[in-house]
Structures are given as structure tokens and as C-alpha cells.
N, C-alpha and C positions, 0 to 999 in steps of 0.2 A: 505495499500498500505507500503511495507516496504519500509526498507532505500536503499535498495539496487538498489529495481524494483525505485526508485523513479531517483537517481544517473543514472541508465542506460535507463530511460527517458528525462533526462536532455542532455545527452549526445547525444539521437536521432538527435534532429535540426543540432548540431554539427559535427556529422559524414556525415548526408545526404548532409549538404553543398559541405566540403570535397569531396565527393564522384562525384557531380554535377561539383565544378571547375575541378577535375581531366578531368572529360569526356571532359566538353569544350575545354580544353589543349588540348586535343587528336585530338579530332575535328580540331580545330583550325592549328593544326601540320600539319595533313593529306589535309586539304583546301588549304593550302600555301606551299602545297610540288608539284607543278608543275613544277622545274627545268626549269623554265625562258621558258617554252616550247608554243609557240604560234600556234595557228589550224587558219585558215582560207579557202574561198572555194580552191578544187580543182583548182591545177596549180597556186597558186595564190605568187609570189615572194615573199611575207613576212613571208610565211607556214612553219614553219618547221618540220608540219606533212606530214608521209610518201608520200603522195599524191602533196603536196608542193613544189615549186621549190626552195626556201630560198637556198638551196646548188649549185645550179645552178649559183647564183648573187655572193655568196661568191668565187665562181671557177675565175668566169672571171675576179670578183675583184684582185684575187693571179695573176693574167694571165697581168695584168696590163691594163686592159680594163676600158672603161669610161662609166660606166652602169648606163641609166636611168630606171627608173622604175615607172608605170603606168600612159605613155605617152598614149596616145586614137591613136594618129595620128605620127610617125617620125617627129622633126624637120628637116628643110633644113640643120644642121649640123651631123646630124647624116648620116651614111653611110650604116650601118648594121641594120635591126630591125628584133625582132622574135616575131611572132604571134601564140602562141601556143593554142587559142583559138578563133575562127572568131566569136565576139560578133557584129559586124560591121554595119552599113545600106548601102545600096548601095551608097550612097553617099561618106561617107567615103571610100570605098572599091577603088570607081572613083579616088578618092585623092591618096590611097596609091599606085596605079597602075602610076597615073602620078610621082607618087615620085621617084617609081624603075623605068620610061621610063627617067628619071636626072638622073640616076647612080646609083640610091642605089641598096641594098642587101636584098631583104625577103625572109627569112626564115619563113616558115608555117605548122606548125606541127598538122592543123588540116586536115586530107583527107577529110572533107566532107565543105568545104569553098569551093566557086567558084575561090578563086583564087590558089587552089592548083591544083596541077597535078590530072586528074579523077584514081578513085580507079580501083584495079583489080578484077574477081572476087574470087581467091582464098587468104587463110593467107599462113603468113611465120611460121616459125617453130622458137622454142624460139633463139635458140643461131646462127644467119645469119652469112654466111662467104661474104669475098670481089666478089667472082661470080665473071662476069663482070664488070669491075669498069673503068669509063672513066672518070673519077673527079680526077685529077690532085691534090689539096689540100685534098684528102683522101687518101694517098697511104701511109701511116704508121698507119691506121687503119685499121687492120686485121679482127677483128669479133667486134658483137655487140651484147646484150641481147637484144633484140625486142619483149619478150613473142609471144602469138600467137595472131597477127596481122595485117590487112589489110594491101596489099602491090600495088602497083601504077605503073601504065599502063607509059611505053614508047612510045615514039617517034624517029621517025631516025635522026632529028635536038635536041633532048634532051639527055642531056649526064646525066649516072646515076651511080648507085653504090649498094655492095650488090643485085646484082640480075643477069638476062640476059637480053637477049636483048630485051625482051619484057616487064618484070615486075621487080620493081626495090624495096626496100626501102627506095633510096633517090634517088630524080631526080632532073636535075638544067639545066632551061631553060631561054633566054636570051629572056628582052623586054624592047625593046627598048632599052636606054644605060646600062641599070641593069640587073637583074636576080631575077629571084625568083626560090629558092631550097625550095622542096617538101620534109616535111619526113611523113612516113605515118602512124606513132602512137607518140603524144606529151610523153607519157610514160618515152619514155626513159631519158627524161631531169626531171623528179622528183626527188625526196632526196632519194627513194627508190630504185629507179633503176641507178641513175648516175656510181655511182661506179660499176658496173656490167661489166665486160669484154672491151671493150674499147671506152663504151659510153662516159665517161671523153672527150677522145681524138678526140671524133666525133665532141661537142657540142663546144671544145676546133679552132678544125681547120675552123669548119664555122663563128663561130663567134667572135674569137681572128685572123682575120689572120696576123694582124702585131700590137704589142704593141701600147695602147694607142689608140686603135679604140675607137670608139663613139658607142658601142651598147644601143638598146630600145628595154626593153622587154614589149610588150605592152600589156596594161588592158585584161587579158583572158578572164575577169567577166566584162560587162559593167551592170549597174542600172537596176534591172529590171529583169535580163536574165538569173539570179543562181534562185538556187532553196532552197538555205538558208532560215530556219523558225528561228523565237525569240528562240525556245525553243534549236535549235541547236548553237545558240548565246551563252548558259550557258554551261561551264566547267564542264567537267565530275563530279571533284572534287566537284564543289558545291551540285551536286544531293548527290553523297556518303557522304558529307557532312549534309543533309537534311532527308537521310535515317538513318544516326547513331544516328541523332538527335530522331527519331521515334523510335527505337531500347531502347535506355535510357529514355525514359518515358514511354515505355510501362516497363519495368523492375522497374522502381522506382514505379508507379502505382499500380504491384503485391507487390512489397515489402512492402509498404503504408498498401497495403489492407489485409496483411496477421494478424492475431489473435495470440496473445503472452496470452498463461495459458487458465483457464477458465474463462466463464463468469461473470460478478463482478456482485453480486446483491446490487443495490442501493434503498434505501428506494422511494418512490412513494410523490413525492410535497403534500402538505396536500390541500386541497380544502378548497382557500382562502374564496369562498363565505360561507360555511356553519360555518367555524371556524369566520368571523365576525360577524354572524348573534347569533351565542352561547356569543360571550365576550359584541356584544350588550343587549341579553338580562340579563348576570349577571350585566351591569352596569345599567338596569331598577331596578332590583332589590335593588342594591344599593342606589340608587337616593331615593329610597323608606324608604326606614332604614329597608328591610327585609333579614337582614345578613344571615338568615338560609338559605333563598330560593334561596340568590345568589353563595352560600355557593355548596350546592345541583348542580347548575346547572356549576358551576366550576369541580368540581369532576367529574362530569357527561362528560366532554368536555377531562379532564384530561384521567379516565379511559376508553373512545373510544379511544382515540393515544395509549396509551399505548395497548389495545386490538389489535387492529389494525397493533401496531410495532410487535407483535409478536404472532400473528397471532392464535388471541384464543378469543372465543367467550366473548359477549359481557355481557354479564351475566355470567362471571365468580366471583365466592366472592374473597372479598377483600384480605382474607389471601391467598390462593393460588397467588392471583396477585402479591403483598405483596413478596411473597415469589420467586416470578419468576423476578422479577423485580430488585432484592435486591442481586438474584446471577450472574444479567447479568449486576450490575451498581454498583457503588460504595457506591451508597447508604445504610442506615440502615434500616431494616426490620421492625423494632418497625418504624422508622420516614414514611415510605411509607403506611404501613396500620393505622396508624394516621392518614397519611394526607387525605386517600383515601375514610377514614372510615365515620361512618355515627353520632360523635361525632359532636353535637349541637355546632353553634355558634350563637354568642348572640350580640357581640355588632362587630362594625367597625372593630374598633382596630385587635380583634381575626381575621375578614375575612381579613385583609391585609395580616397577619402573616401565613394564610393557602394560599394565592394567593400569596406569594413569595415560600412554601413548594410547589405547586405544579409544580410550574415554573420550582424549580430545578430537579422534575422527568421529565417535557417533555423535560427539555435539557441533563439529561442523559439518557435519552430514545431513545429521537428521534435524535439528534444530534451525534449518534453515538460513545459517547463517554463508552464505555463498557469495561469489563475487560476479 
């Protein structure tokens, strides 16, 4: 490995760490970029989504109304209530009718509710003009944008607006000392549609007849009546962040799996069992004072290691082996030839010297310190 390659390898972990930090920062910025928008069930007074009614709550507050959100039923101090979606029980509806009979005004925008005027069979067009209007409080509401929605049937004793004598988008009927105002579609009060045509004017005239009126927006989504799942509660930003983490992981895995340059040839590890066996045999010869036999065993081990390193046959002669070793290492040819040759070893001191020489050869050849 060259110095330049080593420097590149040492910088790789730093570059990888920096790249991961940048990716995580970008994910955090994207996941947190929600501009304080909150979502919720359709028609929810706390939702700023397209189908929420948070805009209606703010509008009524600007007009001076005392807006009360989330009540299941209006209190005795409240004289106006808006029921966007009828999720009430029969007992609740009975209590609500009694509240109207005592002088309250109930505005129902759910045509499927039994509190509302009955539906007609036809649908209205997107922009609805005043048509026949017998509701004085809506005198300055010229037209509304209601989309293609069902309209309501009227009766002779029922006041109405935005329709004819038989059908209308808004109807009003007395009930005891109060009245029930029916609206054919709650979508007219959503954030998306509130600023279309005179929709906001209609809401203001019905819900805030006088400044300071107490208005209750009854909870349109009773517990257990909705269809929201746990996944619906997870923000889209969270799914986007998870997707980006997955993409980043795939890119990192692809980058780490690439191979730079040609494969590097590495020396195979020495067979530990065979090496230990040879050394053990040499030790036995030494202890029996058979110095020349011990030397032959050590020379054979070294020659086998050198031949395996250079990929040549074990029976290669000593001169060729010494020449090849001297060409690839810093060792002298004569020194290698003398160590690997058949020079007799007659005493232990010569055997120790030979052992040092053979160890030097193995280190030079096997440890890769080649020229």
C-alpha cells in the first residue's frame, strides 16, 4: 500500500461521517418543515387542513363571537350552536331539541341528520344565487359556492334561501321558542371553501347575529365514530424522512461495496499445526544432541516456506533458491546459500547460529519486506 493510498484510507471514515451528518441535517430540516400546520379529522375546528374548520373559528373570533369548541351539547348560556356532523346518540338529540325549544338556534350542516330538513333528490350547481329567499338575516348574501351538493326540501311554514319554493340550500324552521337552520353541505364552512363567493358572509350572518354572541361548535367527530387509523396520525414528513434515510442507506451501502483498483494478493497464513510439528521434531533432535539432524529439519522447514512463498517446487536446488531469494529481498545470495545448503553442523553453537540465519530468511521472505 502506497503513502497516498494510506492517506486516502485514513480520510475515508472522516468523509463518510461528514456525509452522514449532512444527510441527517437535511432530513431533520425537511421533517421539521411543517410551518405549524396541524391536521385532524375532517370538519375538525382545530384542523388547518383543507377539510378542517379552523378558519371558521378564527373568523367568528374576529367578528367578536365567544366561540366554544369541543362541547358535545351546548350549555344553557349558549344561544347558537353549529352541528357540522351528527355523531350524537338518540338521547343527545332529544336533549338538543329541548335546548332549541328553550330558545336556542341550532344550525345543522349534516343533511343526513334527523335534525336537518329532508333532502331533495336533485343536486345544486357550483355557484348558487339567492333565488327565492325568505330569510331576512341573509339579505346581503348574494351567492354562495356550494359545489355539487344535495339540496333540501322546503315546506310552506319553512323559511329558505338559495333555491325556489320547493327546494333550497338553506332552510329555517321554528321549533318551540327556537329554530333549526338546515344547510345542505358542511363543506361550505371548511378552510378550502370559506373564502369563496359569499360563504364567509353566510357563516357570519347565521352564527354571529350580534357582537358578543356565544357560539358553540359541537364536536363533529365523537370517539369511535371516525375512520382515522394509527398511520393516519403519523405526519407525512415522518414518512418522507424514513424514505430519505432508506435512500441514504442504500447509497452508502453501494459506495462501501465498490472495489478500488485490482485485488491485492496476500500471503496465506502458515499452517500452524505443521509448523509446530516441525519445530517439535527439531527440538527433539536438539535435546538428543543430534545437531546435524536438527539443522536438516530446520533447513527443510525454511526451504518449504520459501518455495511456497515464491510458488516453486520444493525440490528446487539451493543455488536457484538462493538466487531467487536474493533478488526479492535484501539478503546476500551467499548467506542464503550457506544457510540452506548441506554444510554439516557439528555442535550446538553452530546450530544456534544457523537457526538465527534461517529465522532472518523467513522474516525477509514471509513478512513481505521485499525490494
